[in-house]
C-alpha positions as CSV (number, residue, x, y, z in Angstrom):
1,M,178.3,252.7,104.8
2,N,178.7,250.9,108.2
3,I,182.4,250.8,109.2
4,F,183.2,249.1,112.5
5,L,186.4,250.2,114.2
6,K,187.9,247.4,116.2
7,T,189.3,247.6,119.8
8,E,192.7,246.3,120.6
9,D,191.2,243.1,122.1
10,E,189.2,242.5,118.9
11,I,192.2,243.1,116.7
12,E,194.1,240.4,118.7
13,L,191.2,238.0,118.1
14,M,191.3,238.8,114.4
15,R,195.0,238.1,114.4
16,E,194.4,234.6,115.8
17,A,191.9,233.9,113.0
18,N,194.2,235.3,110.4
19,L,197.3,233.4,111.6
20,L,195.2,230.2,111.4
21,V,194.5,231.1,107.8
22,G,198.3,231.4,107.2
23,K,198.9,228.1,108.8
24,T,196.1,226.5,106.7
25,L,197.5,227.9,103.5
26,A,200.9,226.5,104.4
27,E,199.4,223.1,105.1
28,V,197.7,223.2,101.7
29,G,200.9,224.4,100.1
30,R,202.7,221.2,101.4
31,H,200.4,219.2,99.1
32,V,200.4,221.4,96.0
33,K,202.1,219.2,93.4
34,P,201.4,217.6,90.1
35,G,198.7,214.9,90.3
36,V,196.8,216.3,93.2
37,T,193.2,217.4,92.7
38,T,191.8,220.6,94.0
39,L,189.2,218.6,96.0
40,Q,192.0,216.9,97.9
41,L,193.4,220.2,98.8
42,D,190.0,221.4,100.0
43,R,189.7,218.3,102.3
44,I,193.1,219.0,103.8
45,A,192.2,222.6,104.5
46,E,188.8,221.8,106.0
47,E,190.2,219.2,108.3
48,F,193.0,221.5,109.4
49,I,190.7,224.4,110.1
50,R,188.2,222.3,112.1
51,D,191.0,220.6,114.0
52,N,192.2,224.0,115.2
53,G,188.8,224.9,116.6
54,A,187.6,227.2,113.7
55,I,185.0,227.1,111.0
56,P,185.8,227.4,107.3
57,T,184.0,230.6,106.4
58,F,183.7,229.9,102.7
59,K,181.8,226.6,103.2
60,D,178.2,227.2,102.1
61,F,178.8,230.9,101.6
62,P,175.7,232.3,99.8
63,S,175.8,233.7,96.3
64,P,173.4,236.1,94.6
65,Y,173.9,234.2,91.3
66,G,173.3,230.6,92.3
67,P,174.0,227.8,94.9
68,P,176.2,228.4,97.9
69,F,179.9,227.8,97.6
70,P,180.5,224.1,98.1
71,G,184.2,224.2,99.2
72,S,186.2,225.3,102.3
73,I,188.8,227.1,100.1
74,C,188.7,228.7,96.7
75,T,191.1,226.9,94.3
76,S,191.7,229.0,91.2
77,V,194.0,227.4,88.6
78,N,195.8,229.3,85.8
79,D,193.2,231.5,84.1
80,V,190.7,231.3,87.0
81,V,191.1,234.6,88.8
82,V,189.1,233.9,91.9
83,H,186.3,231.6,93.4
84,G,187.5,228.4,91.7
85,I,185.4,225.5,93.1
86,P,187.4,222.5,94.4
87,T,186.7,219.4,92.4
88,D,188.1,216.0,91.5
89,D,187.9,217.0,87.9
90,V,190.8,219.6,88.3
91,I,194.1,217.8,88.6
92,L,197.2,220.0,89.1
93,R,199.8,219.6,86.4
94,D,203.5,220.7,86.2
95,G,203.6,224.3,85.2
96,D,200.2,225.3,86.6
97,I,199.7,228.0,89.2
98,I,196.9,227.8,91.8
99,S,195.5,230.7,93.9
100,V,194.3,229.3,97.3
101,D,191.9,231.7,99.1
102,C,191.0,230.8,102.6
103,G,188.7,232.1,105.4
104,T,188.3,231.1,109.0
105,L,185.8,232.0,111.7
106,L,187.5,231.7,115.1
107,K,186.2,233.1,118.4
108,G,183.6,235.3,116.6
109,F,186.0,236.9,114.2
110,N,187.1,236.3,110.6
111,G,190.4,235.7,108.9
112,D,191.0,236.0,105.2
113,S,194.1,235.6,103.1
114,C,195.2,234.2,99.7
115,Y,198.4,232.9,98.1
116,T,199.2,231.9,94.6
117,F,201.4,228.8,94.5
118,C,203.5,227.3,91.7
119,V,203.0,223.7,90.7
120,G,206.3,222.1,89.8
121,E,208.3,224.0,87.2
122,V,206.6,227.2,86.2
123,S,207.7,229.5,83.4
124,E,209.7,232.6,84.3
125,E,207.1,234.8,82.6
126,V,204.4,233.4,85.0
127,R,206.7,233.6,88.0
128,E,207.2,237.3,87.2
129,L,203.4,237.8,87.3
130,L,203.3,236.2,90.7
131,R,206.2,238.3,92.0
132,T,204.6,241.6,90.7
133,T,201.2,240.7,92.2
134,K,202.7,239.9,95.6
135,E,204.9,243.0,95.6
136,S,201.9,245.2,94.7
137,L,200.0,243.9,97.8
138,Y,202.8,245.3,100.0
139,K,202.8,248.5,98.0
140,G,199.1,248.8,98.9
141,I,199.8,248.0,102.6
142,E,202.5,250.6,102.8
143,V,200.0,253.4,102.2
144,A,197.2,251.9,104.3
145,Q,197.6,254.3,107.2
146,A,195.2,256.4,109.2
147,G,194.6,259.7,107.5
148,H,195.1,258.2,104.0
149,H,192.3,257.0,101.7
150,V,191.2,253.8,100.1
151,G,192.1,255.4,96.8
152,D,195.7,255.6,97.9
153,I,195.8,251.8,98.2
154,G,194.1,251.3,94.8
155,Q,196.5,253.7,93.1
156,A,199.6,252.1,94.7
157,V,198.5,248.6,93.5
158,Q,197.4,249.8,90.0
159,D,200.4,251.9,89.3
160,Y,202.8,249.1,90.3
161,C,201.1,246.5,88.1
162,Q,200.2,248.5,85.1
163,E,203.7,250.0,84.8
164,R,204.8,246.4,84.3
165,G,202.2,245.7,81.7
166,Y,199.7,243.7,83.7
167,G,195.9,244.1,84.0
168,I,194.0,245.0,87.2
169,V,190.6,243.3,87.7
170,R,188.1,246.0,88.6
171,E,184.9,244.2,89.2
172,L,186.2,242.5,92.3
173,T,187.7,244.2,95.3
174,G,189.1,243.8,98.8
175,H,186.9,244.6,101.7
176,G,186.4,245.4,105.4
177,I,186.5,242.4,107.7
178,G,185.6,241.6,111.3
179,R,182.7,239.7,112.8
180,E,181.5,239.4,109.1
181,M,183.7,238.1,106.3
182,H,182.7,241.0,104.1
183,E,182.2,244.4,105.7
184,D,182.5,248.0,104.5
185,P,184.4,249.6,103.0
186,P,185.2,248.0,99.6
187,V,188.9,248.2,98.8
188,P,189.4,248.4,95.0
189,N,192.8,247.6,93.4
190,Y,192.7,250.8,91.3
191,G,191.9,254.4,92.2
192,R,193.2,257.9,92.7
193,R,195.2,259.1,95.7
194,G,193.2,261.2,98.2
195,T,189.8,259.7,97.1
196,G,187.5,257.1,98.6
197,T,186.9,256.2,102.2
198,L,189.1,257.9,104.8
199,L,191.2,255.3,106.7
200,K,191.0,255.4,110.5
201,A,192.9,253.6,113.2
202,G,191.1,250.4,114.2
203,M,189.7,249.7,110.7
204,C,190.4,246.1,109.5
205,I,190.5,245.5,105.8
206,A,191.5,242.8,103.4
207,I,193.7,244.0,100.6
208,E,193.8,241.6,97.6
209,P,195.3,242.4,94.3
210,M,193.9,240.3,91.4
211,V,196.2,240.8,88.5
212,T,196.1,239.4,84.9
213,M,198.9,238.5,82.5
214,G,196.9,240.1,79.6
215,S,193.5,241.9,79.4
216,R,191.8,242.8,82.7
217,E,188.4,241.6,81.2
218,I,186.8,238.7,83.1
219,A,183.8,236.4,82.8
220,M,181.9,234.0,85.0
221,L,181.8,230.3,84.3
222,P,178.5,228.3,84.2
223,D,179.2,227.0,87.7
224,R,178.1,230.6,88.8
225,W,181.3,231.0,90.9
226,S,184.5,230.7,89.0
227,I,185.7,234.0,87.5
228,V,188.1,233.6,84.6
229,T,190.1,235.9,82.3
230,R,188.4,236.4,79.0
231,D,191.6,235.9,77.1
232,R,192.3,232.8,79.2
233,L,195.8,234.0,80.2
234,P,196.9,233.4,83.8
235,A,196.0,235.5,86.7
236,A,197.5,235.8,90.2
237,H,195.9,236.7,93.6
238,F,197.5,237.6,96.9
239,E,195.7,238.8,100.0
240,H,196.5,240.0,103.5
241,T,194.1,241.2,106.2
242,I,195.5,244.3,108.0
243,A,194.6,246.6,110.9
244,V,194.9,250.3,110.1
245,R,197.2,252.2,112.5
246,A,198.3,255.8,112.9
247,G,201.6,254.7,111.3
248,K,202.6,251.5,109.6
249,A,199.8,249.0,109.0
250,D,199.6,245.9,111.2
251,I,199.5,242.8,109.0
252,L,197.3,240.3,110.8
253,S,197.7,237.4,108.4
254,S,201.1,235.8,107.6
255,F,202.9,234.3,104.6
256,E,205.9,233.4,106.8
257,E,205.3,229.7,106.9
258,I,204.5,229.5,103.2
259,E,207.6,231.4,102.3
260,H,209.7,229.1,104.5
261,L,208.2,226.1,102.7
262,E,209.0,227.7,99.3
263,R,212.6,228.3,100.2
264,Q,213.0,224.6,101.2
265,N,211.5,223.5,97.8
266,F,213.5,225.9,95.6
């Protein structure tokens, strides 16, 4: 396993890339409403990223299963857990949820973050799924400190969600991040405290709970990208990129602008 510890200067460059992801997600969020297609959201994101001097990392990202990813963001609606392909065929409707996953490459370093948005009036049951998933992300971040282990993160996320009756996707994980979008170590959303890779100051990782309303079982659609819940119940996905410190983790990405937008709308 090749784990690259980042210098303070490199962490600051990573912060720039990740803050741009947060701003991009907020820009997309301004347009998340009934009647909008996921391809329209993708075009908004790509233009915003490029206008800010960065490259959308997901665009043409290779796959071991088929063609490269065609979009600049992943747009995963309702029962699509992750890797939803933006298309004119998917039109957002009142009551939907959409997970928007975004990556940028800026000044040689990557940013990566995801937020699940409500489209119009969403049921309280689904809102609770989103709240729990987002809260579990911060439970994982709380224990992501030097001297702890990757398993500590996984158990914190898993316990929080499973205690509330939700499923944790196991086949997909968070990851290290830096000059490459996906670096070691993998960061599962399940595990046992004290197991897995030892966390060290200077490690940068993306923590990303993927949580299902029902069964944790998933399947891949024929497009060879989109991952859906087998029972077709909704799933939520939130992600932050962090830098591991001796104490409290340093969150490099930001939901601040998105949350401000949500407060205005609700």
